[in-house]
TORFI-505460 format. One line per 5 residues: number of its first residue (from 1); their letters; for each residue x, y, z of C-alpha. Coordinates in steps of 0.2 Angstrom, whole numbers, plus 5000, padded with zeros to 4 digits. Last residue first. Example, Ala and Ser with C-alpha at 12.3 -4.5 7.8 and 13.67 -1.06 7.14 Angstrom:
BEGIN
2	SA	5068:4995:5036 | 5062:4978:5039;
// end
This chain:
BEGIN
191	XXXXX	4780:4364:4529 | 4777:4349:4517 | 4767:4350:4503 | 4758:4332:4500 | 4740:4338:4501;
186	XXXXX	4739:4352:4488 | 4754:4343:4479 | 4741:4329:4476 | 4726:4340:4471 | 4736:4349:4457;
181	XXXXX	4743:4333:4450 | 4726:4324:4449 | 4719:4340:4439 | 4735:4339:4429 | 4732:4320:4424;
176	XXXXX	4713:4323:4422 | 4717:4337:4409 | 4731:4327:4400 | 4719:4311:4400 | 4707:4321:4393;
171	XXXXX	4716:4323:4377 | 4703:4329:4362 | 4698:4345:4367 | 4717:4350:4376 | 4715:4367:4375;
166	XXXXX	4699:4370:4380 | 4697:4357:4393 | 4714:4363:4400 | 4706:4381:4402 | 4691:4374:4412;
161	XXXXX	4701:4362:4422 | 4711:4377:4427 | 4695:4385:4432 | 4687:4370:4442 | 4705:4369:4451;
156	XXXXX	4707:4388:4456 | 4688:4387:4463 | 4691:4371:4472 | 4707:4379:4480 | 4699:4394:4486;
151	XXXXX	4710:4409:4484 | 4727:4415:4491 | 4728:4402:4505 | 4747:4405:4505 | 4755:4387:4506;
146	XXXXX	4740:4376:4502 | 4738:4387:4486 | 4755:4387:4482 | 4756:4368:4484 | 4741:4366:4471;
141	XXXXX	4749:4378:4459 | 4766:4370:4461 | 4758:4352:4453 | 4752:4361:4438 | 4771:4367:4434;
136	XXXXX	4780:4352:4439 | 4783:4347:4420 | 4790:4331:4421 | 4780:4321:4410 | 4768:4307:4413;
131	XXXXX	4754:4317:4419 | 4750:4308:4435 | 4766:4299:4440 | 4778:4311:4433 | 4768:4325:4437;
126	XXXXX	4768:4319:4455 | 4788:4315:4456 | 4791:4332:4448 | 4780:4341:4459 | 4791:4333:4475;
121	XXXXX	4784:4346:4488 | 4792:4360:4498 | 4788:4373:4509 | 4798:4387:4520 | 4789:4401:4528;
116	XXXXX	4800:4406:4541 | 4813:4414:4533 | 4831:4412:4538 | 4838:4406:4522 | 4857:4395:4523;
111	XXXXX	4853:4388:4506 | 4858:4370:4511 | 4853:4372:4529 | 4834:4380:4524 | 4832:4365:4511;
106	XXXXX	4837:4351:4523 | 4824:4357:4534 | 4811:4361:4521 | 4813:4342:4518 | 4821:4336:4502;
101	XXXXX	4811:4327:4487 | 4811:4346:4480 | 4800:4358:4470 | 4803:4373:4481 | 4790:4386:4490;
96	XXXXX	4796:4401:4498 | 4784:4412:4507 | 4789:4428:4514 | 4791:4433:4532 | 4811:4433:4531;
91	XXXXX	4808:4445:4516 | 4809:4440:4498 | 4820:4452:4488 | 4832:4440:4480 | 4827:4421:4487;
86	XXXXX	4830:4412:4472 | 4849:4418:4470 | 4851:4408:4453 | 4865:4397:4450 | 4865:4383:4463;
81	XXXXX	4848:4388:4468 | 4841:4384:4449 | 4844:4365:4455 | 4828:4364:4464 | 4817:4366:4448;
76	XXXXX	4801:4374:4449 | 4805:4388:4463 | 4790:4397:4469 | 4795:4413:4477 | 4781:4424:4487;
71	XXXXX	4779:4439:4494 | 4788:4446:4479 | 4801:4461:4482 | 4809:4463:4464 | 4792:4459:4453;
66	XXXXX	4797:4466:4435 | 4789:4484:4430 | 4771:4491:4425 | 4763:4497:4443 | 4747:4502:4442;
61	XXXXX	4737:4488:4448 | 4718:4490:4453 | 4712:4486:4468 | 4710:4470:4478 | 4727:4464:4472;
56	XXXXX	4736:4449:4462 | 4753:4452:4455 | 4760:4437:4446 | 4777:4435:4439 | 4786:4423:4427;
51	XXXXX	4806:4420:4427 | 4815:4409:4415 | 4833:4398:4418 | 4838:4390:4402 | 4831:4372:4400;
46	XXXXX	4824:4373:4382 | 4830:4390:4378 | 4827:4409:4383 | 4837:4423:4375 | 4828:4435:4387;
41	XXXXX	4811:4434:4392 | 4802:4440:4409 | 4784:4429:4409 | 4769:4440:4415 | 4752:4438:4425;
36	XXXXX	4745:4455:4430 | 4728:4453:4440 | 4714:4463:4448 | 4705:4451:4459 | 4685:4447:4456;
31	XXXXX	4687:4427:4460 | 4686:4424:4441 | 4702:4436:4439 | 4712:4424:4453 | 4708:4409:4441;
26	XXXXX	4715:4417:4426 | 4732:4425:4437 | 4736:4405:4443 | 4734:4400:4425 | 4745:4413:4417;
21	XXXXX	4758:4411:4432 | 4758:4393:4429 | 4759:4394:4409 | 4774:4404:4412 | 4785:4394:4423;
16	XXXXX	4779:4378:4413 | 4794:4369:4413 | 4799:4370:4397 | 4813:4383:4399 | 4819:4382:4416;
11	XXXXX	4810:4387:4431 | 4808:4402:4443 | 4790:4410:4448 | 4789:4427:4456 | 4774:4431:4467;
6	XXXXX	4768:4448:4471 | 4753:4450:4482 | 4743:4467:4482 | 4732:4473:4497 | 4743:4488:4500;
1	X	4752:4496:4485;
// end
C-alpha cells in the first residue's frame, strides 16, 4: 500500500515494546490515521526477545500479517543485535533507531549496516533518570518521532500523557517521569 509506514519494534520481555507500539498507534489514530498496532507472541518471558509492530496509513489497512519489510526499526535493547538480525527486511533508505550509549558511527561499524538513516539515543539512561526504572519504551517513542517526523510531537505527547493519566491515576510521578523521558529522548537522539 502506498502512504503506509510500517514499524517493527525489537525488545526484550518487560521493556515495553508492545506498550510503545500501542501508545504510538493510539496517538496516530487521534491524528486521523488508520492504524494497526500488535505484538508477535511466542514463548516470551521476561528478558526474552519480542517484537511488536505498527502500520500507519492515510487509507484503510487491509493487510493482516507480520511486518517483514519495515520502513523503520526500533531496537529497545542493543544486545539483541548479537542474536537477532534487527535489520532484516529494512531497506538502505529505512530508519534504524537503537537504544545505546554508542554513537551511530560506532553502531554502523559494529553491525556493518550501510543504511543512511541510523539514529541512537541512550533511552535506558534517560529512563533510569526520569522514571527510575530501565524501561526504555517511552523515551524511544520520542526519539522515533524526531527520526521520522511521523506526527506532531506535542500531539503525541499530549495523547500519551492522557493515556498514562488514566492508567496511573494515583501515580502522577510516573506520568511526569515518562513525559520527561519522551521529551529528553526527542532532544537527545543522535544522527
